[in-house]
C-alpha positions, 0 to 999 in steps of 0.5 A, a space after each residue: 324563328 319568331 320575330 322579337 318585339 323590341 321597344 328600342 327598334 325605332 331608337 336604334 334605327 335613328 341612332 344608326 342614321 346619325 340622329 343626334 337627338 336619338 344618340 342623346 336619348 339612347 345614352 340617357 336611357 341606357 348608360 345609367 343601367 350599363 354603369 350600374 351593371 358594370 359597377 356591381 359586377 366589377 366593384 370599381 367605379 372607374 372601371 365601371 365607367 370605362 365598361 359602360 362607355 365602351 358598351 355605349 360606343 359599341 352600341 353606336 357603332 352597331 346601330 347602322 347594322 342592327 337587324 330588328 327582330 333577332 334579339 332585343 337591343 337591350 339584351 344585346 347591350 347587356 351581353 356586351 357590357 357583361 362580356 367587357 366586365 368578364 374581360 376585366 375580371 379575367 385580367 385582374 386574375 392574371 395580374 400578380 401584385 406584391 401588395 393586396 388591394 386596399 379594402 374598405 373599412 368594414 367596421 361599424 360606422 361611428 355615426 348612425 347616419 352612415 348605417 345605410 352606407 355601411 349596409 350598402 357596402 356590406 351588401 356590395 362586398 357580399 355580392 362581390 364574393 359570390 361566384 361570377 355566374 351567381 353574381 351575374 344572375 343576381 345583378 341581372 334579375 334584382 338590380 337590372 330588373 330583367 325577367 328570368 327569361 331575359 336573364 337566362 337568354 342573356 346568360 345562355 342558360 335555361 330558366 331552370 339553371 338561372 333559377 338555381 343560380 339565383 337560389 344559390 346566390 340568395 342563400 350565400 348572400 343571406 348567410 354572409 349578411 345573417 348578422 344584419 337581420 333584425 332577429 339576429 340582434 338578440 342571438 
């Protein structure tokens, strides 16, 4: 098995040794990405913060035992965050409620300055409606900026399967957001 080069190797080693500067550096470098991943997967800022913090806590606990060369630390950390997201998504499905959850107002923004926020909310809502695996592929490749190879390894699928998930996800997003395209205004 070939050793995998890891740009975080030295940082993880120092975190494992309890170096406060390394811990602070890891949190500064990794927490925003884990927070963004969780927010996009869960669609809930509070739950995303919990997931991101738990992922960072697990990284800190794992650092002393980390074996360099088996996998990239960043890939492992993304997997931890995704697993935590899936745990929360499963729990949501298991909880029956009498009232449906509050939904954001999807009506057009009255002020033109809010158009960007409205667009972002519509994209987030469309993303949230995708099947989990398609959403995971889109988030990892487009928002987390992982390569197809990295995302496929993280999802434990072939690159071809990942590309198929991406293609279906993009098609579904295009269809859900078709009315937002500039050429759709005249239709």
